[in-house]
C-alpha positions in Angstrom: -5.3 -10.9 5.6 -8.5 -11.9 8.2 -8.9 -10.0 11.4 -7.5 -11.7 13.8 -9.7 -10.1 16.4 -13.1 -11.4 14.5 -16.5 -11.8 16.2 -18.8 -14.0 15.0 -22.4 -14.0 15.3 -24.1 -18.0 15.2 -27.6 -17.9 14.7 -29.3 -21.0 14.8 -32.6 -22.6 16.8 -30.7 -25.9 17.3 -28.6 -25.6 20.5 -26.3 -28.7 20.0 -25.0 -27.5 16.7 -24.7 -24.2 17.6 -23.1 -24.7 20.5 -20.7 -26.8 18.5 -20.2 -24.3 16.0 -19.4 -21.7 18.5 -16.9 -24.1 20.3 -14.7 -24.8 17.6 -14.4 -21.4 16.2 -13.5 -20.1 19.4 -10.7 -22.4 19.9 -9.8 -21.3 16.1 -9.0 -17.9 18.1 -12.5 -15.7 17.3 -14.8 -14.3 19.6 -18.8 -15.7 19.0 -21.7 -14.2 19.7 -24.8 -16.8 20.0 -28.8 -16.4 19.1 -31.1 -18.9 19.3 -33.7 -17.6 16.2 -33.8 -15.4 13.6 -35.3 -12.1 15.7 -32.7 -12.4 18.3 -30.0 -13.2 15.8 -30.9 -9.5 14.2 -31.5 -8.1 18.2 -27.7 -9.1 18.6 -26.3 -8.0 15.4 -27.8 -4.0 15.6 -26.4 -4.0 19.2 -22.6 -5.4 18.5 -22.2 -4.9 15.2 -20.4 -8.3 14.5 -17.6 -9.0 11.7 -19.3 -12.1 10.5 -22.9 -14.0 10.4 -23.2 -17.7 10.6 -26.8 -18.5 10.1 -29.7 -21.6 9.5 -31.9 -20.5 6.7 -35.0 -22.4 8.1 -35.4 -21.0 12.1 -39.1 -19.7 13.7 -40.1 -16.1 13.5 -37.3 -14.6 10.8 -36.1 -16.9 8.6 -32.2 -16.7 7.3 -33.2 -15.3 4.0 -34.9 -12.3 5.5 -32.3 -12.3 7.9 -29.7 -11.7 5.0 -32.0 -8.7 3.4 -31.8 -7.1 6.9 -28.3 -7.7 7.7 -27.0 -6.0 4.2 -29.7 -3.3 4.6 -28.0 -2.6 7.3 -24.0 -3.3 6.9 -23.8 -4.3 3.6 -19.8 -5.2 4.3 -20.6 -7.6 6.9 -20.5 -10.8 5.4 -23.4 -14.0 6.0 -22.4 -17.5 5.5 -25.7 -19.9 5.6 -25.2 -23.5 7.5 -28.1 -25.2 6.6 -29.6 -28.5 6.0 -32.7 -27.4 3.7 -30.1 -27.4 0.4 -32.5 -26.9 -2.3 -31.2 -25.0 -4.9 -33.7 -22.7 -5.4 -32.4 -21.6 -1.7 -28.8 -21.5 -2.5 -29.3 -19.2 -5.4 -31.9 -16.9 -3.2 -29.2 -16.6 -0.2 -26.1 -15.7 -2.6 -28.6 -13.4 -4.9 -29.4 -11.6 -1.7 -25.7 -11.4 -0.7 -24.8 -14.5 1.1 -20.7 -14.9 0.7 -21.0 -18.4 0.8 -23.8 -21.9 1.9 -22.1 -24.6 3.4 -24.6 -27.7 3.8 -25.4 -29.8 7.0 -23.9 -31.8 8.6 -20.4 -30.5 8.5 -18.7 -33.3 8.2 -15.2 -31.2 8.5 -15.6 -28.1 10.6 -12.3 -27.0 9.2 -14.6 -26.6 5.6 -16.3 -23.6 7.9 -13.4 -22.2 9.3 -11.7 -21.3 6.1 -14.8 -20.3 4.6 -15.0 -17.9 7.5 -11.4 -16.6 6.7 -12.1 -16.3 3.3 -15.1 -14.1 3.7 -13.1 -12.2 6.2 -10.3 -11.7 3.8 -12.8 -10.6 1.3 -14.5 -7.8 3.6 -11.3 -6.4 4.9 -10.1 -6.0 0.8 -13.7 -4.2 -0.3 -12.9 -2.3 2.9 -9.4 -1.2 1.6 -10.7 -0.4 -1.6 -13.5 1.8 -0.3 -10.9 3.8 1.4 -8.7 3.9 -1.8 -11.2 5.0 -3.2 -11.6 8.0 -0.5 -8.2 8.9 -0.9 -8.2 8.6 -4.4 -10.8 11.4 -4.6 -8.8 13.5 -2.0 -6.0 13.5 -4.0 -8.4 14.6 -6.7 -9.4 17.6 -4.4 -5.9 18.0 -3.5 -4.6 18.3 -6.6 -6.9 21.0 -8.1 -6.8 23.4 -4.8 -3.0 22.6 -5.3 -2.7 24.1 -8.8 -4.4 27.7 -7.7 -2.1 27.6 -4.3 1.1 27.0 -6.2 0.4 30.2 -8.7 -0.5 32.3 -5.6 1.5 31.4 -3.0 4.7 29.6 -2.5 3.9 28.9 1.2 0.7 27.4 0.9 2.5 25.7 -2.2 4.9 24.5 -0.2 2.7 23.4 2.7 0.8 20.9 0.0 3.7 19.5 -1.0 4.7 18.6 2.6 1.5 17.4 3.4 1.9 15.0 0.4 5.0 13.1 1.8 4.4 9.7 3.6 5.0 9.2 7.6 8.2 10.0 8.6 9.6 7.4 9.9 7.3 4.8 8.7 7.3 0.8 10.1 5.4 -1.7 8.3 6.3 -5.5 9.8 10.0 -5.8 9.8 10.4 -3.1 7.6 11.6 0.9 8.4 11.2 3.7 6.1 13.0 7.3 6.4 13.3 10.0 4.6 14.5 13.8 4.5 14.0 16.2 1.3 16.4 19.7 1.5 14.9 22.0 -1.3 17.3 24.4 -2.9 14.1 26.9 -3.3 11.0 26.9 -1.5 9.6 24.4 -3.2 11.4 20.7 -4.3 11.3 18.9 -7.0 12.7 16.1 -5.3 10.0 13.8 -3.9 9.6 10.3 -2.1 7.0 8.0 -1.3 6.1 4.4 0.3 2.9 2.7 0.8 1.2 -0.6 1.2 -0.1 -2.4 -2.4 -1.9 -4.7 -1.0 -1.6 -7.3 2.2 1.7 -9.0 1.1 3.3 -5.8 -1.2 4.8 -2.5 -0.1 6.0 0.1 -2.4 8.6 3.1 -2.7 10.3 5.5 -4.8 12.0 8.4 -5.2 12.1 10.9 -7.7 13.8 13.8 -9.1 12.4 16.1 -11.3 14.0 18.2 -14.2 14.4 21.9 -13.5 13.6 23.8 -9.7 11.3 25.5 -8.1 6.8 25.6 -8.7 6.8 24.0 -11.9 8.9 20.8 -11.1 7.0 20.7 -7.9 3.7 20.8 -9.9 5.6 17.5 -11.1 6.0 16.0 -7.4 2.0 16.5 -7.2 1.2 15.2 -10.3 3.1 12.0 -9.3 1.2 11.1 -6.5 -1.9 11.6 -8.2 -0.9 9.4 -11.1 1.0 6.4 -8.4 -2.5 6.8 -6.3 -4.4 6.6 -9.6 -2.7 3.7 -10.3 -2.7 2.2 -6.6 -6.6 2.6 -7.0 -7.1 1.0 -10.5 -4.3 -2.2 -9.5 -7.1 -3.1 -6.8 -9.7 -2.9 -9.0 -8.0 -5.3 -11.3 -7.5 -2.2 -13.9 -4.5 -1.8 -16.2 -1.7 -2.3 -14.1 -3.2 -4.9 -12.0 0.2 -6.5 -10.5 2.0 -2.8 -10.0 5.3 -3.8 -11.4 7.5 -1.2 -10.7 8.6 -1.3 -14.9 5.1 -0.9 -15.8 4.3 1.9 -13.7 7.6 3.8 -14.9 6.3 3.1 -18.5 3.0 4.4 -17.5 4.2 7.8 -16.0 6.6 8.0 -18.9 3.4 8.0 -21.0 1.5 10.3 -19.1 4.0 12.8 -18.4 4.9 13.3 -22.2 1.0 13.8 -23.0 0.8 16.0 -21.0 3.2 18.4 -22.7 4.8 19.9 -19.3 8.2 20.2 -20.5 9.7 18.1 -18.1 10.8 14.7 -17.2 11.7 12.8 -14.0 14.8 10.4 -12.9 13.1 7.9 -10.7 13.9 4.3 -8.7 11.0 2.8 -7.9 10.6 -0.8 -6.3 7.9 -3.2 -4.7 8.8 -5.7 -1.9 6.6 -9.0 -1.4 7.2 -9.9 2.5 6.0 -13.4 1.6 9.0 -14.2 -0.3 11.4 -11.2 0.7 12.1 -10.6 -2.9 12.6 -6.3 -4.3 11.4 -6.3 -7.6 13.1 -2.7 -8.5 13.1 -0.8 -11.8 15.5 2.4 -13.0 14.3 5.1 -14.7 17.5 7.2 -15.6 18.5 7.8 -12.0 21.8 8.6 -10.6 23.8 7.5 -8.0 22.0 3.9 -8.1 20.6 2.6 -5.2 23.2 1.8 -2.4 22.5 -1.7 -0.6 23.8 -1.7 2.7 24.7 -5.3 5.3 26.8 -6.2 7.9 29.1 -7.5 5.2 29.3 -5.6 2.5 27.9 -2.3 0.5 27.5 -1.5 -2.9 25.5 -0.1 -6.2 22.3 -1.8 -6.7 22.6 -2.6 -10.9 20.1 -1.2 -13.1 19.9 1.2 -16.0 16.9 3.0 -18.2 15.9 6.0 -19.7 14.5 9.3 -17.9 11.0 9.2 -17.3 8.7 11.8 -19.5 11.6 12.0 -22.0 11.4 9.4 -24.8 8.1 8.2 -26.3 9.6 4.9 -26.9 10.9 4.5 -23.9 10.8 0.7 -21.8 11.6 -0.2 -18.7 13.4 -3.5 -17.0 12.5 -5.2 -13.9 15.0 -6.2 -11.2 14.8 -9.0 -8.9 17.0 -9.3 -5.5 16.7 -11.6 -2.5 16.7 -9.3 0.6 19.2 -9.9 2.9 17.9 -10.6 6.9 19.6 -7.5 7.7 20.5 -4.5 5.8 19.5 -0.6 4.3 18.8 0.3 0.9 19.7 3.9 0.3 18.0 6.2 -2.7 19.6 9.8 -3.1 18.5 12.3 -5.8 21.8 13.8 -8.0 22.1 16.4 -5.6 23.9 14.7 -3.1 27.0 14.7 -5.4 27.3 18.4 -5.0 28.4 16.9 -1.3 30.6 14.3 -1.8 34.6 14.0 -2.0 36.0 14.0 -5.1 36.4 15.8 -8.0 35.4 14.0 -11.3 31.8 12.4 -11.4 33.6 9.1 -11.6 35.4 9.9 -7.6 32.4 10.9 -6.6 30.0 7.7 -7.3 33.0 6.0 -6.1 33.2 7.4 -2.3 29.4 7.1 -2.0 29.4 3.2 -0.8 32.0 4.2 1.8 30.0 7.5 3.1 27.1 4.9 3.3 28.6 2.0 4.9 30.7 4.3 7.7 27.2 6.0 8.8 25.9 2.0 9.2 23.7 2.4 6.3 21.2 4.8 8.5 19.5 8.1 7.8 20.5 9.7 10.6 23.9 8.5 10.0 24.0 10.0 6.5 22.9 13.1 8.4 26.0 13.7 10.2 28.4 12.7 7.4 26.8 15.2 5.0 26.1 17.8 7.9 22.5 18.2 6.2 21.5 19.9 9.3 24.0 23.3 8.6 23.7 23.2 5.1 23.7 26.5 3.5 22.4 27.4 0.0 22.6 24.7 -2.4 22.8 24.4 -6.1 20.1 21.3 -6.4 17.6 20.0 -4.3 18.9 17.0 -2.1 16.4 13.9 -0.9 17.2 10.8 0.7 15.3 7.7 1.1 16.3 4.7 3.1 14.6 1.7 4.2 15.7 -0.8 6.6 15.0 -4.1 8.2 16.9 -5.6 11.4 19.6 -3.1 12.2 
């Protein structure tokens, strides 16, 4: 998504051309700076740090090719678009070789072509910045993983702090969606974990995981899960092994990774990706119970899905399920520790009661806290995790 408040710098010694380009782009919502020659343009660039530069090639004092060299040396991430009547092939090739984002030939009969080029270049620059951010996050995750391994062995208190620091912002609002979670460990460290994050400009991912066992060894697996999903996210942005970031493929990758680590641990998981443009949720289930509960003002029900636990069977495969999200809804994901708080003598009775409890709680995390009395829980035999995502409730 292009930067809506982007500042553009137009450098052209033809005042009429410069003014017409500036007027059109300002009408399109951009803030526009102007310079009448290459030297003045460089001075304006260094002073104002615009988001994108539009320049001519043939200009006095500093030509367009030299200007591209200097702009990219000062700020490699700032795109430069050449708009020039000097349309010989050698100039085009040299400008692109120096890093120009596009080359347009004067006269521009339709200025919408320029606007499209500007937006596309800003989109590309924005994605490059996000890639750099995810690269830094991956490096940070690597350092935290190395540090946490030592801390979990030496100090339970430090281990808990590391685990809590890995959890996502709570609550977290992204466009029309709201995410909230709560984790209640049965011991000092939890084997339950939740995460949610943006995949790209149109998709948001989330998951809830319940690691087998309890304590430090299970908590370590949650650190490993965070590392693997962060790495997959980074690789997907580079077009790596899982560029589509499909939930079934992510679960399959984690399954292979846990088995190869030979840690004697497996995980039950539910993971999903929301496409904000289509309004569809794609999700996959890895041996997890209870299944997610969908709440709307007119109905409350379990989602469909099944699959083998993650990290237990080499031959395990996972399926994607697609759901058109209602305009108003909440989706509640819970670890199986919640079953100890449900009324009923059998697992079947407990599962039958869960949708009704979600309905009576209004599909909200605060309502579930009150229904289950989470604030006053004593010692529990299993970890409890809740993740609620909602829209327009």
